[in-house]
VEXKE-356413 format. One line per 4 residues: number of its first residue (from 1); for each residue x, y, z of N, C-alpha, C. Coordinates in pm, whole numbers, plus 50000, padded with zeros to 5 digits. Layout:
<atoms>
NUM) X,Y,Z,X,Y,Z,X,Y,Z | ...
</atoms>
This chain:
<atoms>
1) 11431,44206,80300,11541,44238,80392,11499,44358,80477 | 11503,44343,80612,11463,44454,80697,11574,44557,80705 | 11542,44673,80764,11639,44784,80765,11762,44752,80848 | 11745,44676,80957,11859,44641,81040,11958,44555,80964
5) 11906,44455,80893,11995,44367,80814,12064,44448,80705 | 11989,44538,80641,12051,44620,80535,12167,44701,80590 | 12147,44762,80707,12252,44843,80767,12373,44759,80805 | 12346,44636,80852,12457,44548,80888,12539,44510,80765
9) 12470,44480,80654,12541,44444,80531,12620,44563,80480 | 12561,44681,80485,12631,44802,80440,12753,44827,80526 | 12737,44811,80658,12850,44833,80748,12960,44731,80724 | 12919,44606,80700,13018,44502,80673,13097,44533,80547
13) 13026,44575,80442,13094,44610,80317,13192,44723,80339 | 13152,44819,80422,13240,44932,80451,13364,44886,80525 | 13345,44801,80626,13460,44750,80702,13556,44677,80610 | 13503,44590,80524,13591,44515,80435,13660,44608,80336
17) 13589,44712,80292,13650,44808,80200,13769,44876,80265 | 13752,44918,80390,13861,44986,80461,13977,44891,80486 | 13943,44768,80531,14049,44672,80561,14124,44632,80435 | 14053,44633,80320,14115,44585,80198,14195,44688,80123
21) 14191,44814,80163,14262,44915,80085,14411,44907,80105 | 14457,44863,80220,14600,44860,80246,14659,44999,80256 | 14576,45099,80287,14621,45238,80284,14639,45297,80423 | 14659,45214,80522,14674,45270,80656,14784,45198,80731
25) 14853,45271,80813,14957,45212,80897,14898,45181,81033 | 14959,45083,81102,14912,45051,81236,14951,45157,81337 | 15059,45229,81311,15100,45335,81402,15135,45459,81320 | 15104,45578,81372,15129,45700,81295,15278,45716,81265
29) 15306,45762,81144,15442,45798,81108,15443,45945,81070 | 15561,46000,81050,15568,46143,81024,15530,46181,80883 | 15539,46087,80788,15517,46120,80648,15380,46070,80602 | 15275,46140,80639,15141,46099,80597,15061,46222,80555
33) 14956,46194,80476,14873,46303,80425,14741,46314,80502 | 14705,46210,80577,14583,46215,80657,14597,46118,80773 | 14533,46152,80886,14536,46065,81003,14400,46068,81070 | 14351,45952,81110,14231,45940,81192,14268,45849,81308
37) 14275,45906,81429,14321,45828,81544,14465,45784,81520 | 14491,45654,81533,14627,45603,81512,14645,45542,81374 | 14550,45567,81285,14558,45516,81147,14598,45630,81055 | 14689,45602,80961,14737,45707,80871,14732,45662,80726
41) 14715,45760,80640,14728,45740,80496,14859,45804,80456 | 14958,45725,80418,15091,45777,80390,15099,45829,80246 | 15202,45907,80221,15224,45957,80085,15251,45841,79989 | 15318,45738,80038,15344,45620,79955,15214,45550,79919
45) 15122,45537,80018,14991,45477,79992,14916,45556,79886 | 14919,45689,79901,14849,45775,79806,14907,45761,79666 | 15039,45755,79656,15104,45740,79526,15063,45609,79460 | 15054,45500,79541,15011,45371,79484,14869,45379,79433
49) 14781,45448,79505,14642,45460,79463,14628,45540,79335 | 14722,45631,79312,14718,45715,79192,14780,45648,79071 | 14851,45538,79093,14926,45475,78985,14838,45437,78869 | 14718,45383,78898,14631,45332,78792,14529,45434,78743
53) 14545,45559,78787,14448,45661,78745,14459,45685,78595 | 14345,45718,78527,14353,45755,78385,14436,45882,78368 | 14512,45890,78262,14593,46009,78241,14509,46132,78213 | 14381,46112,78173,14297,46229,78145,14235,46284,78273
57) 14259,46220,78385,14205,46268,78512,14308,46357,78581 | 14265,46474,78625,14353,46567,78694,14410,46500,78819 | 14542,46493,78831,14604,46422,78943,14575,46489,79076 | 14564,46623,79077,14533,46694,79201,14392,46658,79247
61) 14298,46659,79154,14160,46624,79189,14151,46478,79232 | 14220,46390,79160,14217,46247,79195,14272,46224,79335 | 14384,46289,79368,14444,46273,79501,14349,46323,79609 | 14284,46436,79583,14190,46490,79681,14074,46394,79705
65) 14024,46331,79598,13914,46235,79612,13957,46113,79693 | 14078,46064,79668,14127,45947,79740,14140,45978,79889 | 14197,46093,79921,14214,46130,80062,14079,46146,80130 | 13986,46213,80064,13854,46235,80124,13780,46103,80146
69) 13789,46012,80049,13723,45883,80064,13786,45803,80178 | 13919,45807,80189,13986,45734,80297,13945,45789,80433 | 13943,45920,80448,13906,45981,80576,13762,45944,80612 | 13671,45954,80515,13531,45921,80541,13517,45776,80587
73) 13580,45684,80513,13572,45542,80549,13633,45514,80685 | 13745,45577,80715,13812,45552,80842,13730,45604,80959 | 13668,45722,80944,13583,45775,81050,13465,45682,81077 | 13402,45632,80971,13289,45541,80987,13334,45408,81046
77) 13448,45358,81001,13500,45232,81052,13528,45240,81202 | 13595,45346,81244,13628,45359,81385,13503,45381,81470 | 13403,45450,81414,13276,45465,81487,13208,45330,81506 | 13213,45245,81400,13155,45111,81411,13223,45030,81520
81) 13356,45040,81529,13429,44969,81633,13395,45024,81771 | 13385,45157,81782,13351,45219,81910,13214,45172,81960 | 13124,45147,81867,12989,45101,81906,12983,44950,81931 | 13096,44882,81906,13099,44738,81930,13025,44655,81828
85) 13004,44710,81708,12928,44636,81607,12998,44507,81567 | 13131,44503,81580,13205,44383,81540,13175,44264,81630 | 13116,44288,81747,13086,44179,81840,12943,44128,81830 | 12859,44194,81748,12721,44150,81735,12713,44027,81646
89) 12618,43937,81679,12609,43808,81610,12587,43824,81460 | 12494,43912,81422,12466,43929,81279,12589,43982,81205 | 12662,44074,81268,12781,44128,81205,12888,44022,81190 | 12908,43939,81293,13008,43832,81285,12973,43734,81173
93) 12843,43703,81160,12801,43611,81054,12827,43672,80916 | 12795,43799,80900,12819,43864,80772,12967,43874,80740 | 13048,43901,80843,13193,43906,80822,13246,43770,80779 | 13194,43664,80840,13237,43528,80803,13200,43497,80659
97) 13077,43538,80620,13033,43514,80483,13121,43591,80384 | 13153,43713,80419,13236,43794,80331,13380,43746,80327 | 13425,43682,80436,13559,43624,80435,13568,43517,80327 | 13461,43438,80311,13459,43337,80205,13472,43403,80068
101) 13400,43514,80048,13404,43583,79919,13544,43638,79892 | 13607,43693,79996,13741,43748,79981,13840,43638,79944 | 13830,43523,80011,13921,43412,79982,13898,43357,79841 | 13772,43348,79801,13742,43301,79666,13801,43396,79562
105) 13783,43525,79584,13839,43624,79492,13991,43616,79487 | 14051,43594,79605,14197,43583,79609,14244,43461,79530 | 14171,43350,79542,14207,43229,79468,14194,43253,79317 | 14081,43312,79276,14060,43336,79133,14170,43426,79077
109) 14205,43531,79151,14312,43620,79106,14445,43546,79097 | 14471,43456,79193,14595,43379,79189,14600,43288,79067 | 14486,43225,79036,14480,43140,78918,14508,43221,78792 | 14450,43341,78783,14476,43427,78668,14625,43461,78658
113) 14685,43495,78772,14827,43532,78772,14915,43416,78728 | 14878,43295,78770,14960,43177,78741,14945,43128,78598 | 14827,43142,78539,14799,43073,78413,14774,43166,78295 | 14758,43296,78318,14730,43386,78207,14857,43449,78153
117) 14856,43480,78025,14965,43553,77962,14907,43675,77891 | 14993,43768,77855,14947,43888,77787,14898,43852,77646 | 14790,43916,77599,14739,43889,77464,14847,43916,77359 | 14863,43825,77264,14960,43846,77157,14894,43916,77038
121) 14974,43954,76941,14923,44029,76826,14819,43950,76749 | 14837,43820,76738,14742,43736,76663,14605,43738,76727 | 14599,43722,76860,14470,43719,76928,14402,43856,76924 | 14479,43963,76933,14423,44098,76926,14363,44124,76788
125) 14437,44089,76682,14386,44111,76547,14266,44023,76517 | 14269,43900,76568,14157,43808,76547,14029,43862,76610 | 14040,43913,76733,13923,43970,76799,13871,44091,76721 | 13963,44176,76676,13925,44297,76601,13847,44259,76474
129) 13898,44162,76399,13834,44123,76273,13700,44054,76297 | 13690,43981,76406,13567,43905,76434,13456,43989,76493 | 13489,44108,76542,13389,44190,76612,13380,44331,76554 | 13408,44346,76426,13408,44478,76364,13274,44549,76381
133) 13165,44474,76368,13032,44537,76377,13004,44595,76516 | 13069,44541,76618,13045,44586,76754,13141,44696,76798 | 13237,44729,76714,13344,44820,76754,13327,44962,76701 | 13220,44988,76626,13200,45124,76577,13178,45219,76694
137) 13228,45340,76681,13224,45437,76790,13082,45485,76816 | 13046,45494,76943,12914,45542,76984,12918,45686,77033 | 13037,45744,77039,13055,45885,77073,13181,45933,77002 | 13190,46063,76974,13308,46112,76901,13433,46103,76986
141) 13543,46065,76921,13674,46058,76987,13767,46162,76924 | 13867,46200,77000,13966,46296,76950,14105,46251,76991 | 14203,46297,76913,14342,46287,76956,14396,46428,76966 | 14462,46458,77074,14510,46595,77097,14656,46592,77141
145) 14716,46708,77139,14844,46732,77203,14821,46835,77312 | 14882,46815,77427,14861,46909,77537,14995,46943,77602 | 15013,47072,77627,15126,47120,77705,15071,47179,77834 | 15125,47139,77946,15081,47186,78077,15192,47275,78132
149) 15160,47403,78150,15263,47501,78185,15221,47580,78308 | 15316,47657,78361,15298,47717,78493,15231,47854,78489 | 15258,47937,78389,15208,48074,78389,15136,48105,78259 | 15062,48216,78261,14992,48260,78141,15090,48296,78030
153) 15205,48354,78068,15308,48384,77970,15359,48256,77904 | 15383,48152,77986,15426,48023,77931,15320,47966,77839 | 15193,47988,77875,15084,47937,77792,15086,48003,77654 | 15115,48131,77650,15124,48199,77522,15237,48144,77436
157) 15352,48119,77498,15464,48062,77425,15433,47921,77377 | 15365,47843,77463,15328,47706,77426,15231,47707,77308 | 15135,47800,77312,15038,47810,77203,15107,47843,77071 | 15200,47940,77076,15273,47976,76954,15352,47857,76901
161) 15411,47780,76990,15490,47665,76948,15403,47557,76884 | 15286,47532,76943,15196,47431,76887,15143,47474,76750 | 15125,47604,76730,15075,47654,76602,15167,47616,76487 | 15294,47596,76516,15391,47566,76411,15395,47418,76374
165) 15328,47334,76451,15337,47189,76429,15230,47141,76331 | 15270,47057,76238,15175,46991,76149,15106,46877,76224 | 14999,46822,76165,14924,46716,76233,14958,46579,76175 | 15079,46566,76125,15125,46439,76072,15232,46380,76163
169) 15296,46273,76119,15397,46204,76201,15514,46296,76232 | 15549,46382,76138,15659,46475,76162,15624,46569,76277 | 15496,46616,76279,15451,46701,76388,15450,46628,76520 | 15415,46498,76518,15417,46419,76641,15558,46411,76699
173) 15654,46389,76613,15793,46381,76658,15839,46514,76716 | 15802,46623,76650,15839,46755,76699,15770,46785,76832 | 15646,46736,76847,15575,46761,76973,15643,46691,77090 | 15691,46569,77068,15759,46497,77177,15875,46579,77232
177) 15955,46636,77143,16067,46720,77187,16017,46846,77256 | 15907,46902,77204,15851,47023,77264,15798,46995,77404 | 15729,46881,77422,15676,46844,77553,15788,46825,77654 | 15896,46762,77611,16010,46742,77701,16069,46875,77746
181) 16059,46973,77660,16120,47102,77691,16027,47195,77770 | 15895,47188,77745,15806,47290,77799,15705,47241,77903 | 15662,47115,77894,15550,47070,77976,15592,47039,78119 | 15510,47080,78215,15534,47046,78355,15517,46895,78378
185) 15430,46834,78300,15403,46690,78313,15437,46625,78180 | 15565,46605,78157,15613,46558,78028,15554,46423,77991 | 15553,46331,78089,15504,46196,78061,15356,46198,78025 | 15275,46276,78098,15134,46287,78066,15115,46344,77926
189) 15191,46447,77891,15179,46509,77758,15209,46406,77649 | 15316,46328,77668,15353,46228,77566,15247,46118,77556 | 15200,46070,77672,15102,45961,77673,14971,46003,77608 | 14922,46121,77645,14795,46169,77592,14802,46185,77440
193) 14913,46233,77390,14924,46258,77247,14925,46129,77165 | 14953,46016,77229,14960,45888,77159,14828,45812,77159 | 14724,45867,77222,14599,45793,77240,14478,45874,77195 | 14365,45805,77184,14237,45869,77150,14147,45866,77274
197) 14068,45972,77292,13981,45982,77409,13843,46034,77366 | 13737,45997,77442,13605,46054,77414,13610,46206,77427 | 13562,46275,77325,13573,46421,77323,13504,46486,77441 | 13391,46431,77483,13314,46494,77591,13371,46468,77729
201) 13469,46374,77738,13523,46341,77869,13668,46381,77887 | 13732,46423,77780,13872,46462,77788,13885,46595,77862 | 13964,46598,77969,13981,46717,78053,13845,46773,78097 | 13754,46685,78134,13616,46727,78164,13607,46818,78286
205) 13711,46818,78371,13706,46901,78491,13744,47047,78462 | 13790,47076,78340,13832,47211,78305,13717,47284,78237 | 13660,47386,78298,13547,47458,78237,13584,47513,78099 | 13497,47489,78003,13518,47542,77869,13592,47451,77775
209) 13655,47344,77825,13736,47258,77740,13648,47181,77640 | 13538,47123,77687,13453,47043,77599,13397,47127,77484 | 13350,47247,77515,13293,47332,77410,13400,47378,77312 | 13520,47406,77362,13630,47446,77273,13668,47332,77179
213) 13673,47211,77232,13705,47096,77148,13598,47073,77043 | 13471,47093,77080,13361,47069,76988,13365,47164,76869 | 13417,47284,76890,13420,47385,76784,13548,47382,76702 | 13649,47310,76747,13780,47313,76683,13786,47220,76562
217) 13877,47251,76472,13907,47166,76359,14049,47113,76374 | 14079,47005,76301,14211,46944,76311,14320,47048,76283 | 14415,47057,76373,14523,47152,76360,14506,47275,76446 | 14382,47303,76490,14356,47422,76571,14419,47410,76709
221) 14471,47521,76760,14517,47530,76898,14409,47602,76977 | 14358,47536,77081,14249,47592,77160,14299,47705,77249 | 14211,47796,77288,14250,47899,77385,14300,47832,77514 | 14409,47883,77568,14465,47826,77691,14366,47838,77805
225) 14354,47732,77885,14261,47730,77998,14338,47694,78124 | 14298,47753,78237,14369,47731,78363,14285,47644,78455 | 14350,47554,78528,14283,47469,78625,14382,47432,78734 | 14342,47452,78859,14427,47418,78975,14566,47481,78963
229) 14569,47604,78914,14694,47679,78915,14790,47653,78801 | 14752,47567,78706,14837,47544,78589,14756,47567,78462 | 14826,47592,78352,14762,47623,78225,14771,47504,78130 | 14660,47478,78060,14652,47369,77963,14639,47429,77823
233) 14734,47395,77737,14732,47443,77599,14716,47319,77511 | 14605,47313,77436,14566,47192,77364,14558,47219,77215 | 14613,47128,77137,14598,47129,76992,14519,47006,76950 | 14412,47027,76872,14335,46914,76820,14408,46857,76699
237) 14441,46729,76705,14514,46663,76597,14418,46590,76504 | 14319,46521,76562,14229,46439,76480,14097,46422,76552 | 13989,46423,76473,13856,46398,76527,13799,46274,76456 | 13745,46180,76533,13688,46058,76478,13538,46056,76511
241) 13451,46067,76410,13307,46082,76437,13238,45953,76479 | 13118,45969,76532,13033,45856,76571,13009,45766,76449 | 13005,45635,76473,12978,45540,76365,13100,45492,76291 | 13215,45550,76320,13339,45510,76254,13392,45379,76314
245) 13439,45292,76228,13515,45176,76277,13658,45222,76297 | 13704,45233,76420,13839,45285,76444,13946,45189,76394 | 14059,45244,76356,14174,45161,76322,14216,45082,76446 | 14275,44966,76423,14315,44881,76534,14408,44953,76629
249) 14503,45030,76577,14598,45099,76664,14529,45198,76757 | 14415,45251,76714,14343,45348,76795,14283,45285,76920 | 14241,45159,76910,14172,45094,77022,14246,44966,77065 | 14373,44960,77037,14449,44838,77067,14442,44802,77216
253) 14457,44901,77304,14454,44873,77448,14318,44818,77491 | 14209,44875,77436,14075,44826,77471,14055,44685,77419 | 14100,44657,77296,14088,44522,77241,14167,44422,77325 | 14288,44461,77365,14369,44372,77449,14297,44340,77580
257) 14230,44440,77638,14157,44415,77763,14038,44323,77739 | 13970,44339,77627,13857,44248,77595,13907,44105,77577 | 14022,44089,77513,14080,43957,77495,14114,43897,77631 | 14168,43979,77722,14199,43931,77857,14072,43882,77927
261) 13964,43959,77914,13838,43922,77979,13788,43789,77925 | 13793,43771,77793,13749,43644,77734,13835,43529,77785 | 13965,43552,77793,14055,43447,77841,14027,43414,77987 | 13998,43519,78068,13967,43494,78209,13840,43411,78223
265) 13739,43440,78139,13615,43362,78144,13642,43215,78113 | 13720,43191,78009,13750,43053,77971,13834,42983,78077 | 13932,43055,78131,14018,42999,78234,13937,42966,78360 | 13845,43056,78397,13760,43033,78513,13677,42906,78494
269) 13614,42894,78377,13529,42779,78350,13609,42649,78355 | 13729,42650,78296,13812,42529,78297,13854,42492,78439 | 13889,42593,78519,13936,42565,78655,13822,42508,78741 | 13703,42567,78730,13589,42516,78807,13554,42375,78763
273) 13558,42350,78631,13530,42215,78581,13630,42116,78638 | 13758,42154,78645,13861,42067,78699,13834,42037,78846 | 13794,42140,78922,13764,42119,79064,13644,42027,79083 | 13542,42043,78997,13424,41954,79005,13463,41809,78979
277) 13543,41790,78876,13584,41654,78841,13665,41590,78954 | 13756,41667,79011,13836,41615,79122,13749,41584,79244 | 13653,41672,79273,13567,41651,79389,13480,41527,79371 | 13429,41506,79249,13349,41385,79224,13433,41260,79238
281) 13557,41265,79186,13644,41148,79192,13677,41111,79337 | 13680,41208,79423,13713,41186,79564,13588,41172,79651 | 13473,41164,79586,13346,41153,79658,13325,41270,79755 | 13361,41391,79710,13346,41510,79793,13237,41602,79740
285) 13162,41559,79637,13061,41645,79578,12932,41568,79557 | 12824,41619,79614,12691,41565,79592,12596,41682,79573 | 12512,41672,79472,12417,41780,79444,12283,41719,79410 | 12178,41773,79468,12043,41728,79435,11972,41835,79355
289) 11871,41794,79281,11792,41891,79206,11718,41982,79304 | 11704,42110,79274,11631,42200,79365,11488,42155,79392 | 11430,42075,79300,11291,42031,79319,11282,41891,79379 | 11399,41829,79402,11402,41693,79455,11425,41698,79605
293) 11330,41649,79683,11341,41653,79830,11388,41521,79888 | 11428,41428,79801,11468,41296,79851,11612,41292,79899 | 11685,41401,79880,11823,41404,79928,11920,41412,79813 | 12045,41447,79843,12146,41466,79738,12189,41334,79676
297) 12228,41342,79550,12285,41227,79481,12392,41277,79386 | 12490,41193,79356,12598,41239,79268,12544,41285,79134 | 12607,41389,79079,12565,41444,78951,12688,41457,78861 | 12663,41488,78736,12774,41504,78641,12854,41628,78675
301) 12980,41631,78635,13067,41743,78671,13016,41878,78623 | 12938,41881,78516,12894,42010,78464,12770,42065,78532 | 12709,41989,78622,12587,42036,78686,12618,42143,78788 | 12522,42233,78809,12540,42339,78908,12495,42293,79043
305) 12555,42349,79144,12518,42316,79281,12415,42416,79331 | 12303,42365,79381,12199,42453,79431,12250,42539,79544 | 12228,42670,79531,12270,42762,79637,12412,42809,79622 | 12487,42755,79521,12626,42796,79502,12631,42936,79445
309) 12702,43025,79511,12707,43165,79468,12836,43199,79396 | 12923,43102,79376,13049,43129,79308,13020,43156,79162 | 13076,43262,79106,13056,43294,78966,13182,43359,78911 | 13194,43354,78782,13308,43418,78716,13296,43568,78731
313) 13389,43635,78795,13380,43779,78817,13380,43859,78687 | 13424,43799,78576,13425,43871,78449,13302,43842,78364 | 13215,43752,78413,13099,43716,78332,13002,43832,78322
</atoms>
């Protein structure tokens, strides 16, 4: 691939990325966080982009990254339009090819929406029991409680309060009430306390947090640390070492996602098989062997089509 073609493909991917975000208005409105020309990133768009962020990611940092990425993409996109790249033959061809990919992805997603259901308890437990050897932890995990407060004085009070909590179910119940009363981000505090996270990645943007967690023992309250103008007071509840087979409840969400992926693979294969069968029945499918130059001939429904780039996105 020569450099010109590479740049065209990169530019096409960028254009599709910008067009696919849905994060810009056609005309400027008053309530936006960024504007490039007549395109805006609204506060509502930003909130939607933050919805799926991990709770262990600082929301201020995440929002800043989203805004910066949108501005960068929009500046490049508008420069491409100003240069007339959308009218060049190679660019039009690449856009047409990518339109096929977008439509295929849209169809696959629609099929998933129409035919998939949420994993039930039986399928989750079955996957857990069948894959125990593959589920042992490859890095240490921790469960913590965190109170996010406004001032250093509040941090001291939060630390004293956490010191009084046991690391059992009774302490968990008491922490929920404490978070509702003291934490600036009550929902984040409650959610984080109910889950396990990799020790080296939890609050990784806060200097000193990883080392403090590494030295702490269950029940310890870490020294309060400040980041982006707020204080984080953390109590280590439980540490799970490398090589441990975690309890199902600890990794239930991850197991459920793995079950979804397996179901999507099976659903994709069944749907493609159905389309092949229908196409053959209607005389709409002919495939020749890649080494056969005599021309296409009908093949069995399970055969692959030479040059076909459609694949299961979860494979």
